[in-house]
Phi, psi and omega in degrees: 000148176251129176263134180229128180270130178253110191255126172265121181226158177224121177053049180245158172279098185296332179292337179262348189292322182299319180286321179297320181275353182059046178292139177240005184231179170293156180210151169243115181255126173249115183250119178269114187217212183249024182209174174241133183196156168218134168202170179218161178206169178258135173230118185055040178067016176246144185281125178246111180261130188238122176246127176248141181212151185272335180296151181246163178125121184292328177296316177297322178300307184293326178291325177295318179296318178295326179298323183264358182290150176215013176273150178299322179241127179248126177255113181287147180205166174244167183296338185259020175264137172241121184274151176276153178298139177088010182297327180300313181297317179301312182295313183294322178294330177294323177285332175290325179286337182236074186296343178265000182284131172265333181212135178231134174261151178232166182270147174227145176280122183226163173298142185302333180289343181248005183283120177246347183200160165200118184287108176276341177210158177297135182213161169272135178269123186238187180296335186270354182223008185288336187287359185270347192263136171275157182298322184295350177275353193251144169235143186220153171286120183302320181295328179290317180294322183284323178295322181275352181059046181262135176214185183260144181293141176266359181271336189238154179103172180309131179084358179255178182296318181251143199297318182203171178125355181298332180293310181299318180295324179297309179296322177302312180292326176298315178294319182300325180277002175088013179288152179263121183246137180229157172242128177253163189264348183292139175262124190241005179178181178221154180264129173281119187298138173211162177293141179301141180276349184233334187277114181244026182098169182276072179262184183297322180298324179303314185286322176296314179300320177295324176296317175301315179302315182293331174300315182287327181282318192240354176055239184293343180269007187301320183290320177299314180290333174296315178297319179299319179297316182290324178291311186286323183257335182270303182285324187247346185256173177234151180270190189296338179248012176086000178270139181297144179300330183256028182291330185250339178236142179288164177303312180300319181294316181295319178295319177299322178292321178294319177297323174301319178295318179299316176299321180295320179296328179283347182083027181248000000 
């Protein structure tokens, strides 16, 4: 099997990115910048293909990379990931151990403020735990994604209309199409901390966007999951800087904004 890393980048020097990320495999880099270009080069005798485009949106970026991918196994990544030596063997061996796996998530070292998951044991990813994983944690069989006709939403994520959620929607669609998802315990890289491209605090847009996302994820159950979200993360949880999610907006106001988002998602 051939492993290929699909890198989402914005305004980066693509010729320096392979070395910066310590890539040891082939890669498809899609760089969203102010021009259109294609070129390729060799890094450690592996082919690095670079596509530049002026359009924005992380979903569009990842879909473009998938369009040009040709490796049996595709490992999604972002520009701020640095891989550990030997990651290729770890990923490929995980798929050999799990012949029925269509997608496998791996561990990455990240700043505590951005940590949403860490696989302590091998597990099956199901409907009750899929929302914790970022796309850069995942490797997938390209043939499985194409057979299931799974791609990334153009509505959500950095550069799109709604601030985030493309990761959850991707895993949601994979499960909906019957793909088998697993979580493995190996740590294969680390994230270099940077300011979020989408998180601007728990403002009104945050809750409206979350409501739109919940419409797509949960359908008729969107309002119930909105309440669950506000109770678990708002009343009892803390955000990345220790400030309560509902420090500036009341529970009722935040819930009203999420319901507004749900209606917007329905087109009403």
